[in-house]
C-alpha positions in Angstrom: -48.9 24.2 -48.1 -46.2 24.9 -45.6 -45.8 28.5 -44.5 -42.4 30.1 -44.0 -42.8 29.8 -40.3 -43.7 26.1 -40.7 -40.7 25.5 -42.8 -38.4 27.1 -40.2 -40.0 25.1 -37.4 -39.7 21.9 -39.4 -36.0 22.5 -40.1 -35.2 23.4 -36.5 -37.1 20.3 -35.3 -35.2 18.1 -37.7 -31.8 19.5 -36.6 -32.8 18.9 -33.0 -33.7 15.3 -33.7 -30.5 14.8 -35.6 -28.4 16.1 -32.6 -30.5 14.1 -30.2 -30.0 10.9 -32.2 -26.3 11.2 -33.0 -24.8 12.8 -30.0 -25.7 10.1 -27.4 -23.5 7.6 -29.2 -20.5 9.9 -28.9 -21.2 11.5 -25.6 -22.4 8.3 -23.9 -19.2 6.6 -25.1 -17.0 9.3 -23.7 -19.0 9.9 -20.5 -19.6 6.2 -19.9 -16.0 5.3 -20.4 -14.8 8.2 -18.2 -17.1 7.1 -15.4 -16.1 3.6 -15.7 -12.4 4.7 -15.8 -12.7 6.5 -12.5 -11.1 4.3 -9.9 -10.7 5.0 -6.2 -7.9 3.4 -4.2 -7.6 3.7 -0.4 -5.5 2.1 2.4 -1.9 1.4 3.3 0.2 4.5 4.1 3.2 2.3 3.2 1.8 2.0 -0.3 0.3 5.5 -0.8 3.3 7.0 -2.7 3.5 3.8 -4.8 -0.2 4.0 -5.6 0.1 7.7 -6.6 3.1 6.9 -8.9 1.1 4.1 -10.4 -1.9 6.5 -11.0 0.4 9.1 -12.6 2.0 6.5 -14.9 -1.3 4.8 -15.8 -2.9 8.1 -16.8 -0.4 8.3 -19.7 -1.5 4.9 -20.9 -5.2 5.3 -20.4 -5.9 9.0 -20.8 -9.6 8.6 -19.9 -8.8 6.9 -16.6 -8.9 8.9 -13.4 -7.3 7.1 -10.4 -7.7 8.7 -7.0 -5.3 7.4 -4.3 -5.6 8.1 -0.5 -3.9 6.6 2.5 -5.1 6.3 6.0 -3.8 2.9 6.8 -4.6 -0.7 5.7 -7.4 -1.0 8.3 -9.0 2.2 7.0 -8.8 0.9 3.4 -10.3 -2.4 4.4 -13.2 -0.6 6.2 -13.8 1.5 3.0 -13.8 -1.7 0.9 -16.4 -3.3 3.2 -18.7 -0.2 3.1 -18.3 0.2 -0.6 -16.5 3.6 -0.7 -13.4 2.4 -2.5 -12.8 0.2 -5.6 -9.4 -1.0 -4.4 -7.9 -1.4 -1.0 -4.1 -1.2 -0.8 -2.9 -3.4 2.1 0.5 -4.1 3.6 -0.9 -7.1 5.4 -3.3 -9.9 4.5 -7.0 -9.4 5.4 -8.1 -11.2 8.5 -10.7 -13.9 8.4 -13.0 -11.6 10.4 -12.6 -8.8 7.8 -13.3 -11.2 5.0 -16.4 -12.4 6.7 -17.6 -8.8 7.2 -17.1 -8.0 3.5 -19.0 -11.1 2.4 -21.8 -10.3 4.8 -22.0 -6.6 3.9 -21.6 -6.8 0.1 -22.4 -10.4 -0.7 -19.1 -11.1 -2.5 -15.8 -12.5 -1.3 -12.5 -10.5 -0.9 -10.3 -11.0 -3.9 -6.6 -10.7 -3.1 -3.9 -9.7 -5.7 -0.2 -9.5 -4.9 1.3 -6.4 -6.5 4.7 -5.8 -5.0 7.3 -7.0 -2.5 8.6 -5.1 0.5 11.3 -5.6 3.1 10.0 -4.5 6.5 13.1 -2.5 7.5 14.2 -1.8 11.1 15.4 1.8 11.1 18.2 3.3 13.3 20.0 6.6 13.2 23.3 6.7 11.3 25.1 7.5 14.6 24.0 4.3 16.2 26.9 1.8 16.0 24.6 -1.3 16.0 24.6 -3.1 12.7 22.3 -6.1 13.2 19.7 -7.5 15.5 17.8 -10.8 15.9 14.1 -10.9 15.8 13.9 -12.2 19.5 16.1 -9.2 20.6 13.9 -6.8 18.6 10.8 -8.3 20.3 12.4 -7.7 23.7 12.9 -4.1 22.8 9.4 -3.4 21.5 7.6 -5.3 24.3 9.6 -3.4 26.9 11.4 -6.4 28.3 14.7 -4.6 27.8 15.1 -0.8 27.5 18.8 -0.1 27.0 20.7 -0.4 23.8 23.5 -2.2 25.6 21.2 -5.1 26.3 21.0 -5.9 22.5 24.6 -5.1 21.6 24.4 -1.3 21.2 25.6 1.7 23.2 24.9 2.3 26.8 21.8 4.4 26.5 18.0 4.1 26.8 16.1 3.1 23.6 13.5 5.4 22.1 10.8 3.3 20.4 8.8 4.6 17.4 6.0 2.7 15.8 2.8 2.9 13.7 -0.8 3.4 14.8 -3.3 0.6 15.2 -4.9 1.1 11.8 -1.6 0.5 10.1 -1.0 -2.8 8.3 2.7 -2.5 9.1 1.8 -2.2 12.8 -0.3 -5.4 12.5 2.4 -7.3 10.5 5.1 -6.3 13.0 3.0 -7.2 16.0 2.2 -10.7 14.5 5.6 -11.5 12.9 8.0 -9.9 15.3 6.2 -9.7 18.7 4.3 -13.0 18.3 1.0 -11.2 19.0 2.2 -9.5 22.2 1.4 -5.9 23.0 3.8 -3.1 22.2 5.6 -1.4 25.2 3.6 1.5 26.6 6.6 3.8 25.8 6.3 3.2 22.1 5.6 6.5 20.3 3.0 5.7 17.6 3.1 7.9 14.5 0.9 8.3 11.5 2.8 7.1 8.5 6.1 5.4 7.9 7.5 8.8 6.7 6.9 10.2 10.2 8.7 7.2 11.8 11.7 7.5 9.5 11.9 11.3 10.2 11.7 10.7 13.9 14.6 8.2 13.8 16.6 10.5 11.6 16.4 13.1 14.3 17.0 10.8 17.3 20.4 9.2 17.8 18.9 6.6 20.1 15.6 6.0 18.3 14.5 2.8 16.5 11.6 2.4 14.1 10.2 0.1 11.4 8.5 0.5 8.1 8.7 -0.1 4.3 12.1 -0.2 2.7 11.2 2.7 0.4 11.4 5.1 3.3 15.1 4.4 3.9 16.5 7.9 3.5 19.0 9.5 5.9 18.7 6.5 8.2 20.1 3.0 8.2 18.4 -0.4 8.1 19.7 -3.1 10.5 20.6 -6.5 9.2 18.2 -9.0 10.7 18.8 -12.5 12.1 15.9 -14.9 12.3 17.1 -16.0 15.7 20.3 -15.7 17.7 22.0 -18.5 15.9 21.1 -17.5 12.3 23.1 -15.3 10.0 22.3 -11.6 9.7 20.7 -10.7 6.4 20.4 -7.2 4.9 17.1 -6.2 3.2 17.5 -6.4 -0.6 15.7 -7.5 -3.7 17.5 -10.8 -3.8 17.1 -11.6 0.0 13.3 -10.8 -0.1 12.7 -12.7 -3.3 14.5 -15.8 -2.1 13.0 -15.6 1.4 16.3 -15.3 3.3 15.3 -11.9 4.8 13.2 -12.8 7.8 10.6 -10.0 7.5 10.0 -9.7 3.8 6.3 -9.4 2.8 3.9 -9.0 -0.1 2.0 -5.8 -0.7 -1.6 -6.3 -1.9 -4.6 -5.0 -3.7 -8.0 -6.2 -2.5 -11.3 -5.9 -4.4 -14.9 -6.8 -3.4 -15.4 -9.7 -5.7 -13.8 -10.1 -9.1 -12.8 -6.7 -10.4 -14.8 -5.0 -13.2 -13.2 -4.6 -16.6 -11.7 -1.1 -15.9 -10.4 -2.1 -12.5 -9.0 -5.3 -13.9 -7.3 -3.4 -16.7 -5.5 -1.2 -14.1 -4.5 -4.2 -12.0 -3.2 -6.1 -15.0 -1.1 -3.0 -15.9 0.2 -2.8 -12.3 1.3 -6.5 -12.5 2.8 -6.0 -16.0 6.3 -4.7 -16.9 5.4 -1.0 -16.8 3.7 -1.2 -13.5 6.4 -3.3 -12.0 9.1 -0.8 -13.2 7.3 1.9 -11.1 7.8 -0.3 -8.0 11.6 -0.2 -8.4 11.6 3.5 -9.1 9.8 4.2 -5.8 12.1 1.9 -3.8 10.1 -1.3 -3.3 10.7 -4.6 -5.1 8.9 -6.0 -8.1 7.3 -9.4 -7.9 9.3 -12.4 -8.9 9.0 -13.2 -12.5 5.8 -15.2 -13.2 4.2 -14.2 -9.9 0.8 -12.8 -10.9 -1.8 -13.8 -8.3 
């Protein structure tokens, strides 16, 4: 016969078993989904505001997802992807062959590239600068130090103040490759951390020039760009970047180590979808051409 103490113990044990058996299904589902939904994104300073806006908008779609976005430059993001400390690298340039090889050697999977947006690499000047356009060869002569006065490229008679990005920046790498043909920047170039800093410097310097993503074009002006001295000058715009007539348009990228997991893929698919692409326009970059989902 069970005593009163035995009955109380048996009831308590049964209740404990019930909780232990039933709660894992609920808690594990929530906890597991939340852990899977935590995504880390690191890389391009050009894209950091865009990434943050994507994260904010996506949180309204998937309330269990936690998307953490940090900048530091494309090179920093790629290094984080290689060492496994980020799920997604945001990049304003393509990964190099060497970086892809390092990722494969370190993590045993290839880099997977996804295009997520379009950008016009803008050449910034102060509103007081009368110059309206410049050719890529003339721009290269300025940034390599071959010429140092605005008058030599059609501007006012005054020395040019060069502003640029730091070495870890994908924008720095893209500009060096696409505009300078791989040549070194002039020693007088003032390197700044972030496109916002470059834009602010040009905004406060009548004789300054800088470069960066089109979304940072506030209080300053973007020059029209000629591919060469004989080509027409083209202004950065959605149409000119999408049709390729703007000489320094570029894709912006996500990189993952191998094929993305289900939660990461869900986020990437959303970014490439209509809602994610709308965020791009709201920030000031350009959405992908229709049907461009790579």
